[in-house]
N, C-alpha and C positions, 0 to 999 in steps of 0.2 A: 634333738637333732633329727630323731626319729621320725618324730612326730611332724617334723617342717617339710622330712623330703616323702611324707604319705602324704601329705598336703599340697606338696608343688606335685608331684605323679598324676595323684588323681584327679588334677586339674581342676578343685572343687576347692571354692571357696568358703573358708570356713574361718568364722567370726563366733571366736566363745565368749559365754556368759553361762554365771552360775544364779539363777534366781532366787532370790528367798523372802518372803515375806515378813520376815524381823533381821533384825541383827544378829540375835547368835551365830545367824551360817554366814554372813558377812564377814566376820571378826573370824573365823577359821584357819585363815591364809590356801585359799582354795587356787591358788593360781595356777600352780604346776596341774592341777585336774582343769581346770582350763583351758589351759595349754594344750594337750593330749587330744581335746577334741570330742570325747563322747555325750555329750552335751547334748539335751533333747534340742534345744538350738540350733545348735552344730547340723543337726538334718535339716531342721526349718530353712538354715543358713543354706545349706546344700541346694533344694528344692527353688526357694525367691531369695535372693540374692540379695535384693531389697527389703528384707524383714528385719525393721526396726529392732535394735536392740537396748529394751530400757535397760536405765543403770539405779533406777529406786523404785517402789511400790506405786507410787502416784506417774512413772511413767507404763507401767504394768496396766496401769486402770486405763492410761489412756491409749492404751494399742486399740480399745474396741471401734471400731467405725461400722459397723455390721449389728442389726439386731441377733441373735441368737435361733433366732425366728426364720431367721432369713438363711441358715448357712447351705451352705452351695462345695460344690467338690472344686479344691483348689485353696480354698479358704484355710485359717488357723484355727486349731481349735485351741482354746486357752481354759487349763484348769485350778483353780487352786486349791493343793494337799496340800491343808493345813500353815505347815511353815514351808511349803514350797511349791510354786508355780510350774506350770508344765507344757509344752506343747506339742502339738499334735498337727499331722499334715493330712485334711480330709479328702479321702479317695472317693468316696462314695456316701452320697444322701438316699438314705428311704422312707417316702411321703406316705401319705395315707391319701383316701381316694379325694383328698379336700384340698390336697397340696400341699398339708403341714407337716414339716419334718417330724419323726419324730426318734430316728438314731439311725446313727453312722458309722461308717469303716475306716482308720482311719492309720497312717503307718508314723513309725517315733521311734527314736532313741533314748535310753534312760527308760524308760519306763518298767518297772521290776519294783521287784521286793528289795527291802534293807538289805545290804550288804553285811551278808554273818564274815565273824571272823576266820572261817575256815573259806569261805569262799573268798576270802580276799587275801588269804597265804597262798589258795591254788593259783589263785587268777595274776595276783599282782606280785608272787614269790618272795613275801615280803611276813618277817613273823615280828615284827614290831607292832604290839598292839596300841601306840599314839597313834602311828600310821593310819592303823584304821578306822581308828576312833573319828580321825581326822576326816579320813574319807567318805564316814558316814555324814557327819557333821555337816560336809560340801554339796550333800544330795545324791552322795556316788550309788547307786545301784545295784542290783545282781546283773543288771542288761547294760551299764553301761558303754556304749561304744559296740551295741548290740542294734541292729534292728529288727522291727518286730512290726506287727499287726495285730491290731484289733477289730474284731468286727460288732455291728449292734451295738455300738457304746450309743447310751440312752443320750439325746440330746438334753434332755435335763438337768447332768451333769457338768456340760459347758457350764463353764462359766462366763466367758464373750468372746467373742469369734472377730477374725483380725482379719480381713481379703486385701489382696495385692489389688494392684490396676490391674486392668486386661494387659498392656503391653509389658507388662512385668511378671509375670507368668515363669516358670521352672524355664530352665535350659534343658535338662535331664527328662524331658514331656511324656518320653514311650516308656513301656515297660523294659523293653530292649538296652533301652539306656541305662535306665535305673540297674538293669543284670547285670549291665556294663562294669558300671560304678560300685554297686554290692561284690562283685566279683574281685575286683582294682584292691578294694580295702578287706575282702578274704585272705589273698596272696599278702599285703604288706601285714597284716593282722599274725600269720605264718612264720613272717619271715620276721618282725619284730621276739617273737617268740624264739626263735633259731636264736639272732644274735642273741637275747639273753641269754640263755645257753651254753653257747661260746665264750661271753663275757662274765 
C-alpha cells in the first residue's frame, strides 16, 4: 500500500523487474521485492520511461543497440555481475584526445555489497533468516532503493549499452528536478519508517 502511494505521489512511473542471469534467482519468489521498487531498473525507468524491461537473458542481450565504444551521456550502461545484471544511467563520459571514451560517471540504485544479516535486520526490521536469504537471492543489496553515484567507471567494465531515441529522453532532466524527486523519496522513506514503528 505504502509503495503504491510512494509511486503515485512521486509522479514517477516505475516498472519493476529483478534481472537474473540464471534460473536460481528467478526461483526466489522476488515479487514483493519487485513491488517495493528499489532495483536498478526502477531508477532507470524513472529517468527513461521507455526503457524496455527484459524478461530473460536473451532479451537482456538484445538491449545492446549501440557499441560500448560509442557510449554517451543519457545512455544506459549495462553490467554483467556473474548471477545478476545491473543497469546505470550515464551522467558523463570522459574521452581521451582522440575522442575515445575511457570512463564514465553513472547514477544508479541497488549497486552495493551483499546485504548482511545485520543490515537486513536493521533496515527491514525482520529477524527472519529465511527472509534475509530470500532477499539476497533476489539481488537486494545494502543500497537497495538508495540512489548512488560512481565516478570514473572504466568503460571496459560495461558489458553493453542501450541508448534511447532522442525524443524519449528523461523527463526529470535537470539537477533541480532530480533533486526534487530525491527529496520526495527521502520524505516517503522516512514516512515508511515512522508507519512501521507505529504499526
